[in-house]
N, C-alpha and C positions, 0 to 999 in steps of 0.2 A: 587575441583569441578569446572567444566567448567561453566563460566558465559557468557551469551550473552547479550549485551546492545542494547537498542532501544530507540526511542523517540515517544511520541504521541503529536500531534499538531493540532491546528485548525487555522482558518484564522486570529484570533486575535494575534497569535504569530508573524505574519509578515513573511518576507522572511527568509528561512532557506537554507544555503549553504549545500546541501546534500553531495556533493563531499568532502567538508571539514569535515563534521560530520563523514564521514566514514574514511577518511585518517588520520585526526588528533585526533579524539576522540573515535575511535573504535566502532562507531555506526554500527550495522549490520541489523537492521530492523526499520521501521518507520510506525506508524499507524496514518492515517490522518482522521480527522472528515469529514464525507461525508454528513450526513443528521441529521435532528432533527424534531421530530413530524411527520406531514404528508405533510407539505408544504415547509419547510425550507431546502435549499441546501447550504452547507457551501462554500463560494466563494473560487475559486482557487483549489478545490479538484482535478479536472482532471489534471490540469497542474502540481500540486505537485506530483500526482501519477506517472506521466510520468517522472518527474525529479528524483524521488526516484528510479525508475527502471533504468534510465540512469546512476545514481551514483553507481549502483550495489548493492543496499540495497533490502532486502525483503520488499515488500510493504504491507500495510494493510489499512483497512477502518473501522471506527466505526460510530455508530448511537446513538444519545442522545435521550433517551426515554422521552416522555411526556405521561406517562402511566395513569395520572389522567384525561386526556382529550380525548384520542383516544384508539381504540382497538389495540391490538398487531398485528392483521391481517393487518390493514390499515398501520401501521408504518413499518411493514416488507415489504409490497408491495412497499412503497415509497423508502425504502433503496435499495431494489433489482432493482428497476427501474433506480435509479441513478448509482448504481454499474455497471449495464450492464454486459459486458463480463469480467470485471476485476476479477481476482482471487488472493487472498492473505490472510493475517491474518485478519479475520473479528471479530468484537466485538460489543456487546450491552453495552452502558453506562447507568446504572440504579442507580440513586443517588438522586432523588428528595425526600427529607425528608418531604416536605410539600404537598405530593400528597394525603393525607387523606386516604391512603390504609393500610391495615394490611400486615404483612410480608407474610402471606399465599397468599393474593391477588397479591402482588408484585411477588412472586415466580411463581405463575400461569401465570401471564402476561409475565414474562421473558421467561418461558418455552415455551409458544406458539410462541413468536418471534424467539427464538433460533431454534426451530424445523422447522419453516417455512423457515428461512434463510438457515438452513442446507440442507433441501430438495431442495431449489431453487438453491443452488450453488454446492452441493456435498461436502461441507466443514464442518468443526466443529468450529463454532464461539465460542469466549470466552465471559465471562460475567464479566464486570467491575462493581464492587459494593463495598459497605462498608464491612470491615472485619466482623463486627458483624452480618450483614445481611447474608453474605456468610456462616458463621458458624452456623446460626440458624437452628432449626429443619425444618421449611418449605422449606428451600433450600437444604435439604439432597438429594433429588432425582436429583436435578440439579448438585450437586457436583459429582454424580456418572456418569453423562452423558457428562458434559462439563467442561472445565478448567476455573479456576478463574483467575481474574486479579484484584489484591487488592492493596490498597495504604499503605500496611504495610508488615512486614516480611511474607514470604510464609508459608503456612501450610504444603505443600508438594512441592517437586522439580518441579512437573508438574503444576506450576503456574507462572504467571508473576506478578511482583510487581512494584510499582510506587513510585518514590520520586522526588521532585523538586530540581534541583541543576544546577549550572553553567556548561555549556559545552563549554570549550575553549573560542573562541571569539563569540560564538553564543548566549550568554546570558543565563538567567535562563529559563530552559525548563523542562517539565516532562520527566524524564529518567525512562525507564522501564528495569527491570532486569529479565532474564530467567535463571533458573538453569539447563543449558544444552547447547548443541551445536545448531547452527542455523538449522541443519538438524533435530535435535530433535524437535525444535519449528515448523518446517514445518510439521513434522509428527503429532504433537499435533493439528495443525490446519487442518489436513486432506489433505495437499498438497503433490504432488508427489515429492519425493526426488531425484530420479534418474535423471541424467543430460541427456536431450534428445540429439539425434544425430543432429549435425549441419544441418540446412536446407539451400539449395541453395538460394541465393538472387534472386528475380525476375529480369529477364533480362530487360535491357533498351528497351523501345519501339522505341526510336529514339534518334539520337545524331547529333550534329552539331558543327562545330568549331566556336569560337568566333572571329568575325572580328576585326582587328585592334590592337590586343594585344596577343602576343604569350605566355605570362605568365598566361593567363586565359583559363580555360577549362570549357565548358558549356555542360551539359547533361540534357536531359529530361528523368525522370524516373517515371514509373507508378507502384504503388503497387497493385497487383491484389488480393492478399490474405488478409483476415481479420487481423487487427492490434492487439496490437500496433506495429508499425514499426518505426525505427529510421534511419535517414540519417547520414552517416558517410563518411568523406572524408579525414581522417588523422588528422584533427584538429577541425572539426566542428561536432556538434551533434544537432539534433533537431527532434521533432516528425513529422512523416509523416502520414497523414490520409489515410485510405484505399481508393484506387482508385484515389489518388491525382496525378495530373500531375505536377511534381516538376521540377522547373528550379534551378539548382545548379550552382553557380559560384565559382570556386576555384581560389584564388589569390596566386600567387607566388609558391614556392616549397613546396609540402606537403609530408608527410611520405609515404602515399599511394595515388598515383595520380588517382586511379580509384575509383570514388564515388560508394558506394554500399548501398543497403537497407538491414538492419539487424534487427533481433528481439532484444528485451530487453536482453534476456539471452546471445545472441551472443555479443551484444554490451558491456556487463559487462566484457567480457574477453579481450577487446581491450583497451590498455593503451592510455592515452592522448599523443599526439605528443609533 
């Protein structure tokens, strides 16, 4: 059986070298904590999302539920606001054993959150929760509508499992296993699997030579379309905000001397120089 590996992380895990995770450890997807409750935004979520995309991994985002304190509607709205236009593997983390709620109440709360996020994104979010909760009678309806993400052996192949283990030089992280290909996981999450046709890069709005050094090329590039966009010049990559007027300085000889703006999907196909 084909197995696809991923990681789930939050700000407390510190810096993760996503390029190394993919190249050396075979990580294919990464789910980053985005929000918690109705006010907390996990630090570095946006930057990590971009880095995950640049490394060529399937990105994801999860929300940690405070179901004893807030409505599912309020927490779904908070998650969607922070998520913005990002699309990937989405999930609800429901694991507060001290919430004072019954399994029926937890299942109802989770069902509302999942439904709102599904309708707000057009995707199929996963539910991360305890094995015993996931298999209980109150969660039966959810098992028929959404995929589970459980910290034990999967009940069906259409589930993601989690274990903590050392990943190369990255240290001990939560490793997630999916019993299928990455395209299978994309389908499970409601994502489009077909590779879109390459889109032309926005044309530079102006260029100018750099005075005093023939080994340097300077270009001003404006991205007119919505992002995320990434700047690539043969050996440098960085995020470019929509509409940003970018000054790029290329030093020395580069593999591709023409700087270009590309999408995350296009960038994933370009090897490092």
